[in-house]
N, C-alpha and C positions, 0 to 999 in steps of 0.2 A: 297415863302417858299421852303426850301430845302427838299429833300426826307427825310434826317435824322431827320429834325425838325418836320415832320409829325408823326414820330414814325415808328417802324419797320413793323407793319402790312400794314400801308398805302404805305410804300416804296416797300414792296413786291407786293402789288396789282398793284401799278403803273408799276413795272418792268414787271409784267405778261402782262398788257395791252400794254406796249410798245413792248414787243416781239411779241405779237399777232398782233399788228397793223403793225409793220414793215413787218413781214413774211407774214402775210395775205394780205396786199396790194400788195406786190410784186407778190405773187402767183396769185392772181386774175387778176391783170391787164396784167400780162405777159401771162398768159394762155388764156385770151379772146383775146388779141392782136395777139398771136400766131394763134389760131384757125381762126380768121377773116382774118388775112393776108395770111395764107396758103390756106385758102377757096377761097380767091379772086384769088390766083395764080392756082387754079384749082388742088390742091393737093389732092391725094387719102387719104382715111381714115388711111391707114397705115403710111403714111408719117405724117399725123397730129399727130397721137398717138405717133410715134417715137419722133417727135419734143417735145411734152408734157412731155414724159418719160425722154428725155435728159435733158430738163430744170428742170424737178422735182428732178432730181438727181445730175447732174453735176453743173448746175448753183446754185441750192439751197445749195449744199455742200460748193461751193466756197464762197457763200454769208454768210453762217453760220460761216465759218472759218474766213471771213473778220470781221464779226461782233465780233467774239471771240477775235481776235486780237486787234480790236478797244477797247473793254471793258477792256482788259488787259492793254492796254496803258494808259487808263484814270485812272487806279488804284482805280476806284470807287467801285468796287465789289471785294469781296473775290474770289479767284480762283474757288471755287465750285460753287458760284452764276454766275460767267461768263460762266462756263461750262453748267449749267442749262439753261441760257439764249440762249446759242448756240444751244442746243439740242431742246428746245421748239421752237425756230425760224425754225429750219430745219423741225421738225415734223408738225408745223403749215403748212408750205409751201408744204411739201410733200402731206399731207392729202388733202389740198385744190386743189392742182394740180391734184390729182387722181379722184376728183369728175368731173373735166372736161374731163378726160380720159374716165370715164364711160359715160358721155353724148355723146362723139364722137363714142364710141363703140356701144352704144345702139341705136343711132338714124342715120337716113340718113344724109349726110353731110349738106344739106341745112337746115334741121331742127336743127341739132347739132350747127350750127353757131348761129342761132337765140336763141335757148335755152341756149347756152353758154353766150351769151351777157346778156340775162335777168338773169340768174343765177348769173353771175359775178358782174352785176350792184346791184343786190339785196344784195348780200354779202358785197359789198363795202359800201352800204348805211347802212346796219346793223352794220358793223364795225365802220363806222363814227358815227352812233348814239351812240355806246357803249363809243366811244373816246370823243364825245362831252359832254356826260353825265358825265364821269370821270373828264373831265377838266372844267366842268361847263361853257361851251360856247354854243353859238347858233348852234343847229343841222343844221337848214336851211342854215346858211352861210357855215359851214363846208362841208355839203353835196354838196352845189353847187361848192365849190372849188375842192373837191375831184372827183366828178363826171365829171367836165369840164377837169381836168387833165387826168383822165382816158380816156375820150372820144378822146382827142387830140392824145394820144398814139395809141388808137385803130383805129382811122381814118388814121393816118400816116401808120400803118401797113396794113391796107386795100389798101391804095394807092400804097404802095410798092408792095404788092401782085398783084394788078391790072395791074401795070406797067410791072411786070415781065411776067404775062400771056399775055399781049399785045405784047411782044417781042418774045414770043415762037411760033414756027410754028404750 
């Protein structure tokens, strides 16, 4: 059933879940992968926080712009709705990324790595639950797919960090 066939309230609710799921998933997985990868490369707190803030601003702005251009190209949304989707995507990603910055600033690096992994996977599972509920699909199946994909990204980031650390004097 198309969004318009569900009615305007359902279409708006689905749009909000879509923006939250896209922006939230990107912010969560990217932040955890960055913290774990840079942690494995023995980066300092300031380097990790700098990386998180650069991603929270530069990468999120470019992704939000890309999402905006994509929505405009589809001509599915009114320009005001496309702009609202862009802003909600950016704000979601920024706020989530800042929670990871707080963890890194507040905790020793080793603890921040563990806390970030737990926090990130918990957020991903919660987001998956909301999405599965919205789509009326199996939460367990969706969580398995989403967590497996996130873990693959995180493990590759850790491997890259460890390889870089091994090559450094």
